[in-house]
N, CA, C and O of each residue as an XYZ file, in Angstrom:
324
protein
N      12.500    -26.409      8.666
C      12.265    -24.979      9.332
C      11.348    -24.311      8.527
O      11.226    -24.398      7.305
N      10.667    -23.585      9.374
C       9.442    -22.763      8.624
C       9.952    -21.399      8.622
O      10.281    -20.872      9.685
N      10.048    -20.741      7.427
C      10.278    -19.404      7.358
C       9.245    -18.471      7.676
O       8.120    -18.599      7.194
N       9.601    -17.369      8.600
C       8.524    -16.467      9.061
C       8.320    -15.567      7.809
O       9.225    -15.292      7.021
N       6.962    -15.114      7.705
C       6.560    -14.140      6.700
C       7.523    -12.847      6.757
O       7.978    -12.534      7.857
N       7.780    -12.247      5.864
C       8.757    -10.867      5.976
C       7.751     -9.744      6.661
O       6.555     -9.597      6.407
N       8.451     -9.089      7.476
C       7.688     -8.060      8.325
C       8.183     -6.725      7.586
O       9.387     -6.531      7.418
N       7.319     -5.912      7.200
C       7.612     -4.681      6.561
C       6.999     -3.588      7.216
O       6.110     -3.765      8.048
N       7.481     -2.297      6.844
C       6.685     -0.978      7.098
C       6.425     -0.488      5.744
O       7.279     -0.393      4.862
N       5.148     -0.173      5.636
C       4.612      0.589      4.302
C       4.248      1.928      4.589
O       3.420      2.197      5.460
N       4.841      2.806      3.880
C       4.429      4.130      4.009
C       3.752      4.697      2.727
O       4.292      4.680      1.621
N       2.535      5.191      2.984
C       1.877      5.599      1.810
C       1.786      7.241      1.747
O       1.522      7.933      2.731
N       2.037      7.730      0.475
C       1.857      9.129      0.409
C       0.233      9.440      0.207
O      -0.671      8.634     -0.013
N       0.181     10.792      0.348
C      -1.304     11.368      0.324
C      -2.175     10.757     -0.732
O      -3.324     10.389     -0.486
N      -1.539     10.639     -2.070
C      -2.292     10.188     -3.040
C      -2.877      8.663     -2.999
O      -3.834      8.263     -3.662
N      -2.140      7.937     -2.125
C      -2.432      6.489     -2.052
C      -3.309      6.132     -0.851
O      -3.905      5.067     -0.689
N      -3.293      7.210     -0.018
C      -4.062      6.809      1.127
C      -5.491      6.401      0.933
O      -5.926      5.556      1.714
N      -6.256      6.860      0.038
C      -7.655      6.294     -0.064
C      -7.578      4.913     -1.028
O      -8.611      4.255     -1.148
N      -6.648      4.585     -1.546
C      -6.481      3.523     -2.462
C      -6.374      2.142     -1.554
O      -5.546      2.030     -0.650
N      -7.314      1.109     -1.911
C      -7.067     -0.070     -1.175
C      -6.060     -1.068     -1.503
O      -6.342     -2.167     -1.981
N      -4.781     -0.634     -1.217
C      -3.768     -1.274     -1.516
C      -3.567     -2.638     -1.093
O      -3.086     -3.533     -1.788
N      -4.039     -2.746      0.302
C      -3.963     -3.887      1.078
C      -4.845     -4.866      0.439
O      -4.428     -6.017      0.312
N      -6.076     -4.534      0.000
C      -7.072     -5.410     -0.729
C      -6.505     -5.663     -2.080
O      -6.921     -6.706     -2.584
N      -5.768     -5.066     -2.708
C      -5.243     -5.196     -4.016
C      -4.062     -6.451     -3.751
O      -4.055     -7.441     -4.484
N      -3.311     -6.326     -2.892
C      -2.288     -7.346     -2.528
C      -3.065     -8.901     -2.410
O      -2.576     -9.924     -2.891
N      -4.108     -8.856     -1.818
C      -4.696     -9.994     -1.590
C      -5.424    -10.682     -2.931
O      -5.406    -11.850     -3.320
N      -6.000     -9.628     -3.421
C      -6.657    -10.027     -4.749
C      -5.903    -10.479     -6.002
O      -6.107    -11.473     -6.700
N      -4.915     -9.442     -6.132
C      -4.026     -9.560     -7.331
C      -2.783    -10.457     -7.116
O      -2.271    -11.023     -8.082
N      -2.290    -10.596     -5.860
C      -1.140    -11.413     -5.631
C      -1.296    -12.699     -4.774
O      -0.505    -13.642     -4.779
N      -2.399    -12.602     -4.058
C      -2.775    -13.725     -3.187
C      -1.861    -13.662     -1.927
O      -1.560    -14.728     -1.389
N      -1.413    -12.520     -1.436
C      -0.716    -12.051     -0.404
C      -1.598    -11.519      0.677
O      -2.418    -10.626      0.463
N      -1.403    -12.124      1.932
C      -2.217    -11.388      3.082
C      -1.269    -10.666      3.848
O      -0.100    -10.994      4.047
N      -1.895     -9.596      4.287
C      -1.118     -8.529      5.117
C      -1.706     -8.862      6.513
O      -2.914     -8.763      6.726
N      -0.807     -9.264      7.470
C      -1.303     -9.444      8.771
C      -0.879     -7.936      9.685
O       0.172     -7.846     10.319
N      -1.716     -7.031      9.618
C      -1.327     -5.759     10.205
C      -1.078     -5.887     11.636
O      -1.880     -6.413     12.407
N       0.118     -5.367     11.998
C       0.615     -5.321     13.501
C       0.413     -4.136     14.117
O       0.063     -4.042     15.293
N       0.661     -3.006     13.216
C       0.545     -1.638     13.731
C       0.283     -0.711     12.617
O       0.862     -0.943     11.555
N      -0.533      0.344     12.705
C      -0.813      1.310     11.599
C      -1.082      2.656     12.295
O      -1.373      2.751     13.487
N      -0.965      3.647     11.475
C      -1.385      4.939     11.583
C      -1.757      5.663     10.167
O      -0.905      5.779      9.287
N      -2.958      6.092     10.031
C      -3.298      6.500      8.751
C      -4.011      7.731      9.174
O      -4.831      7.783     10.090
N      -3.551      8.909      8.281
C      -4.374     10.215      8.284
C      -4.720     10.698      6.867
O      -4.526      9.896      5.954
N      -5.155     11.780      6.609
C      -5.542     12.185      5.228
C      -4.410     12.335      4.426
O      -4.442     12.073      3.224
N      -3.241     12.805      5.099
C      -2.036     13.150      4.266
C      -1.041     11.923      4.073
O      -0.423     11.778      3.019
N      -0.926     11.086      5.100
C       0.037     10.108      4.947
C      -0.331      8.871      5.793
O      -1.048      9.034      6.780
N       0.111      7.671      5.469
C      -0.332      6.471      6.234
C       0.952      5.581      6.276
O       1.831      5.612      5.415
N       0.952      4.802      7.358
C       2.030      3.758      7.435
C       1.532      2.482      8.182
O       0.783      2.660      9.143
N       1.808      1.466      7.901
C       1.366      0.078      8.370
C       2.679     -0.851      8.440
O       3.486     -1.069      7.536
N       2.676     -1.281      9.602
C       3.568     -2.431      9.949
C       3.023     -3.647      9.797
O       2.157     -3.934     10.624
N       3.314     -4.537      8.880
C       2.569     -6.006      8.828
C       3.544     -7.030      8.311
O       4.657     -6.801      7.837
N       2.924     -8.258      8.484
C       3.603     -9.254      8.044
C       3.031     -9.608      6.649
O       1.836     -9.363      6.485
N       3.725    -10.153      5.621
C       3.198    -10.458      4.367
C       3.271    -11.958      4.095
O       4.348    -12.486      3.819
N       2.282    -12.557      4.161
C       2.114    -13.958      4.241
C       1.644    -14.458      2.742
O       0.617    -14.017      2.225
N       2.407    -15.318      2.167
C       2.052    -15.902      0.956
C       3.228    -16.512      0.288
O       4.308    -16.544      0.879
N       3.075    -17.041     -1.018
C       4.233    -17.688     -1.790
C       5.336    -16.486     -1.789
O       5.095    -15.293     -1.975
N       6.536    -17.053     -1.548
C       7.720    -16.100     -1.447
C       7.790    -15.346     -2.802
O       8.028    -14.138     -2.812
N       7.613    -15.954     -3.793
C       7.722    -15.325     -5.222
C       6.481    -14.291     -5.497
O       6.627    -13.288     -6.197
N       5.458    -14.584     -4.978
C       4.313    -13.560     -5.063
C       4.410    -12.394     -4.073
O       3.885    -11.325     -4.384
N       5.072    -12.533     -2.854
C       5.471    -11.675     -2.022
C       6.412    -10.694     -2.611
O       6.221     -9.479     -2.569
N       7.443    -11.269     -3.165
C       8.481    -10.438     -4.045
C       7.904     -9.576     -5.044
O       8.252     -8.399     -5.135
N       6.874    -10.199     -5.944
C       6.161     -9.316     -6.781
C       5.434     -8.257     -6.217
O       5.467     -7.123     -6.696
N       4.744     -8.580     -5.174
C       3.797     -7.648     -4.421
C       4.688     -6.486     -4.046
O       4.271     -5.353     -4.288
N       5.827     -6.641     -3.502
C       6.579     -5.711     -2.808
C       7.106     -4.714     -4.165
O       7.035     -3.486     -4.193
N       7.566     -5.473     -5.098
C       8.080     -4.659     -6.399
C       6.857     -3.624     -6.768
O       7.008     -2.417     -6.956
N       5.616     -4.342     -6.833
C       4.394     -3.548     -7.386
C       4.157     -2.343     -6.478
O       4.001     -1.210     -6.932
N       4.135     -2.653     -5.097
C       3.837     -1.510     -4.292
C       4.944     -0.343     -4.444
O       4.689      0.860     -4.380
N       6.053     -0.838     -4.628
C       7.208      0.307     -4.691
C       6.979      1.002     -6.104
O       7.288      2.188     -6.218
N       6.462      0.323     -7.159
C       6.243      0.815     -8.515
C       5.012      1.863     -8.527
O       4.856      2.687     -9.428
N       4.183      1.729     -7.439
C       3.118      2.901     -7.444
C       3.378      3.848     -6.466
O       2.604      4.792     -6.314
N       4.550      3.692     -5.662
C       4.850      4.791     -4.802
C       4.597      4.683     -3.389
O       4.402      5.656     -2.661
N       4.606      3.342     -2.971
C       4.533      2.886     -1.565
C       5.973      2.726     -1.227
O       6.704      2.114     -2.006
N       6.503      3.308      0.047
C       7.803      3.220      0.491
C       7.682      1.761      1.226
O       6.760      1.416      1.965
N       8.732      1.048      0.885
C       8.580     -0.330      1.608
C      10.013     -0.461      2.182
O      11.028     -0.403      1.488
N       9.986     -0.658      3.625
C      11.056     -0.935      4.525
C      10.807     -2.198      5.122
O       9.837     -2.410      5.850
N      11.868     -3.237      4.754
C      11.872     -4.484      5.512
C      12.404     -4.396      6.931
O      13.456     -3.796      7.153
N      11.739     -4.951      7.851
C      12.036     -4.930      9.221
C      12.670     -6.113      9.715
O      11.978     -7.129      9.773
N      13.940     -6.165     10.104
C      14.657     -7.257     10.559
C      14.473     -7.693     11.931
O      14.359     -8.864     12.295
N      14.452     -6.606     12.701
C      14.344     -6.867     14.161
C      13.138     -6.772     14.749
O      12.525     -5.779     14.358
N      12.435     -7.573     15.715
C      11.139     -7.412     16.036
C      10.835     -5.951     16.954
O       9.702     -5.495     17.110
N      12.049     -5.353     17.500
C      11.865     -3.911     18.038
C      11.392     -2.928     17.096
O      10.703     -1.959     17.414
N      11.841     -3.245     15.742
C      11.634     -2.167     14.733
C      10.101     -2.029     14.553
O       9.631     -1.036     13.997
N       9.464     -2.853     14.943
C       7.929     -2.819     14.669
C       7.059     -2.320     15.660
O       5.846     -2.287     15.457
């Protein structure tokens, strides 16, 4: 059975909007973000995406994002995205 990549909603405060967090996920953790929806302004941004990669690295990437101030909400139901 193939596990689906976790789907998450990432919410970025204003100080992180200009930072290339998604690029850092790929570079530093080998985690690819398949962006399904997004809305970004100067003050705040959110992205609904699937995080694809080694499950251990995905977990580390989520912990890292939370440590820098990204709000990470796991989405369990497809309608949440």
